[in-house]
C-alpha positions as CSV (number, residue, x, y, z in Angstrom):
1,M,0.0,0.0,0.0
2,G,2.9,2.4,0.7
3,K,4.1,2.2,-2.8
4,V,0.7,3.0,-4.2
5,I,0.4,6.1,-1.9
6,N,3.9,7.2,-2.8
7,G,3.1,6.8,-6.5
8,V,-0.1,8.8,-6.2
9,F,1.7,11.5,-4.2
10,L,4.4,11.7,-6.9
11,I,1.9,12.0,-9.7
12,V,0.0,14.8,-7.8
13,L,3.3,16.7,-7.2
14,V,4.4,16.4,-10.8
15,A,1.0,17.5,-12.0
16,V,0.7,20.5,-9.7
17,F,4.3,21.7,-9.8
18,G,4.7,21.0,-13.5
19,F,2.2,23.8,-14.2
20,V,3.4,26.1,-11.5
21,S,7.0,26.0,-12.6
22,S,6.1,27.7,-15.9
23,A,5.5,31.0,-14.1
24,S,8.3,33.5,-13.9
25,A,10.0,34.4,-10.7
26,H,13.2,35.9,-9.5
27,V,15.6,35.1,-12.2
28,W,19.4,35.0,-11.9
29,R,21.7,35.4,-14.8
30,T,25.6,35.4,-14.7
31,D,28.2,36.8,-16.9
32,G,31.7,35.9,-15.5
33,N,31.9,37.2,-11.9
34,I,28.8,39.4,-12.2
35,T,25.4,37.9,-11.3
36,V,22.2,39.9,-11.9
37,L,18.8,39.2,-10.3
38,L,15.7,40.4,-12.0
39,H,12.4,40.8,-10.2
40,V,9.3,42.4,-11.9
41,N,6.7,44.1,-9.7
42,P,3.8,43.5,-9.3
43,I,4.7,40.0,-7.9
44,D,6.5,38.8,-11.0
45,A,3.3,38.9,-13.0
46,P,3.3,42.1,-15.1
47,V,0.1,43.0,-16.9
48,A,0.0,44.7,-20.2
49,G,-0.9,48.4,-20.0
50,Q,-0.3,48.6,-16.3
51,P,2.8,50.2,-14.6
52,A,5.4,47.7,-13.6
53,E,8.8,48.1,-12.0
54,L,11.9,46.2,-13.0
55,L,14.2,45.6,-10.0
56,F,17.8,44.5,-10.4
57,G,20.2,43.1,-7.8
58,I,23.8,43.0,-9.0
59,T,26.5,41.0,-7.2
60,D,30.1,40.4,-8.0
61,A,32.0,37.3,-7.0
62,A,35.2,39.3,-7.0
63,N,33.6,42.0,-4.7
64,Q,34.7,44.8,-7.0
65,F,31.3,46.0,-8.1
66,A,29.7,49.1,-6.6
67,T,26.5,50.9,-7.6
68,G,28.2,54.3,-8.0
69,T,31.0,52.9,-10.3
70,C,28.7,51.3,-12.9
71,Q,27.5,52.7,-16.1
72,C,24.5,50.2,-16.0
73,S,21.6,50.3,-18.4
74,V,18.6,48.3,-19.4
75,E,17.0,47.7,-22.8
76,V,13.5,46.3,-23.2
77,S,12.4,45.2,-26.6
78,E,9.5,43.4,-28.2
79,N,10.1,41.4,-31.4
80,G,13.3,43.3,-32.0
81,K,11.8,46.7,-31.6
82,V,13.5,48.7,-28.8
83,L,10.9,50.2,-26.4
84,L,13.3,51.3,-23.6
85,N,17.0,52.0,-23.5
86,K,18.0,53.9,-20.3
87,E,20.6,54.1,-17.6
88,L,19.4,52.2,-14.6
89,I,18.2,54.2,-11.6
90,P,20.0,53.3,-8.3
91,W,17.6,51.6,-5.8
92,T,16.2,54.1,-3.2
93,G,13.9,51.8,-1.3
94,G,16.1,51.1,1.7
95,P,18.1,47.9,2.5
96,S,17.4,45.3,-0.1
97,L,18.7,42.7,-2.5
98,F,18.1,45.2,-5.2
99,T,20.6,47.8,-6.4
100,Y,18.7,49.3,-9.3
101,E,15.1,49.9,-10.4
102,M,13.4,51.0,-13.6
103,P,9.7,51.8,-14.0
104,F,8.2,50.6,-17.2
105,T,4.8,49.8,-18.7
106,F,4.7,46.8,-21.0
107,P,2.3,47.9,-23.8
108,N,1.1,44.5,-25.0
109,P,0.6,40.9,-23.9
110,A,3.8,39.4,-25.3
111,V,7.3,38.1,-24.5
112,Y,9.7,40.9,-24.0
113,S,13.5,40.8,-24.1
114,I,15.2,42.6,-21.2
115,V,19.0,43.1,-21.5
116,V,21.1,44.5,-18.7
117,T,24.6,45.8,-19.5
118,G,27.2,47.3,-17.3
119,S,30.7,48.7,-17.6
120,P,32.9,50.4,-14.9
121,K,33.1,54.2,-15.0
122,A,36.8,53.8,-14.2
123,S,38.7,50.9,-15.7
124,G,39.9,48.1,-13.6
125,T,37.1,48.1,-10.9
126,F,34.9,45.2,-12.3
127,Q,34.4,43.4,-15.5
128,N,32.0,44.5,-18.2
129,F,28.8,42.4,-18.2
130,Q,25.6,41.7,-20.2
131,V,22.8,39.4,-19.3
132,S,19.4,38.9,-20.9
133,Y,15.9,37.7,-19.8
134,D,12.7,36.9,-21.5
135,E,9.7,38.2,-19.6
136,R,6.2,37.1,-20.4
137,V,3.6,39.7,-19.9
138,G,-0.1,38.8,-19.5
139,R,-3.3,40.4,-20.5
140,N,-5.0,43.1,-18.6
141,P,-7.8,41.3,-16.7
142,N,-9.9,44.5,-16.7
143,D,-9.8,44.7,-20.5
144,P,-13.1,43.5,-21.8
145,S,-11.5,42.4,-25.1
146,A,-9.1,40.0,-23.2
147,D,-10.4,36.5,-23.8
148,S,-9.9,33.8,-21.2
149,D,-7.1,31.4,-22.0
150,P,-8.6,28.1,-22.7
151,L,-5.3,26.3,-22.2
152,F,-5.3,27.4,-18.6
153,Y,-8.7,25.8,-18.0
154,L,-7.8,22.7,-19.8
155,A,-4.6,22.3,-17.8
156,M,-6.5,22.9,-14.5
157,G,-9.1,20.4,-15.6
158,G,-6.3,17.9,-16.3
159,V,-4.8,18.5,-12.8
160,A,-8.3,18.0,-11.2
161,V,-8.8,14.7,-13.1
162,L,-5.3,13.5,-12.1
163,I,-6.0,14.3,-8.4
164,L,-9.4,12.8,-8.3
165,G,-8.3,9.7,-10.2
166,S,-5.3,9.3,-7.8
167,L,-7.6,9.6,-4.8
168,Y,-10.0,7.0,-6.3
169,L,-7.2,4.6,-7.0
170,T,-5.8,5.0,-3.5
171,Y,-9.3,4.5,-2.0
172,R,-9.7,1.2,-4.0
173,Q,-6.2,0.0,-3.0
174,V,-6.9,0.8,0.8
175,K,-10.3,-0.9,0.6
176,R,-8.9,-4.0,-1.0
177,E,-6.1,-4.3,1.5
178,W,-8.6,-3.7,4.4
179,N,-10.9,-6.5,3.0
180,E,-7.9,-8.8,2.7
181,N,-6.9,-8.1,6.3
182,S,-10.4,-8.6,7.5
183,S,-10.7,-11.9,5.7
184,S,-7.4,-13.3,7.1
185,E,-8.4,-12.4,10.6
186,A,-11.7,-14.3,10.5
């Protein structure tokens, strides 16, 4: 019985987390000694047409990077068309993982390319770097023209079927073993 329950548990975990893992989150990219963290507010789920904030945390394995010594910039593009190319704004929100911020409103539901580049203002302080991200931006839920995504409902229906099927199979296995144990005691 333990193997059946373990198998059911594994199926449910794969089904649930297989869909959850496709969402974006804090994403790290590394170029040499420099690692850049990207977080997009609100809650890593930007919505087309609504203000968002790109937050960046930059760390240096060689401990030579400092916010004030970097000529750091961000470029946001959609299908090769550059929508933003600006110097990053130093983070002013108090102690944090983040060192830079950039407000931006993604105009359309799409996948955007975000490229962060940096070079030292004075040579020899840290290495030049460039990292890139792909950020998926969803539809505005308040937009009446935004259709519901049928794949989402299909996926959630599939997860529900897997969970209910797993529970049913577990119930049958437990009932069968209970009947076998009751018969052998009599």
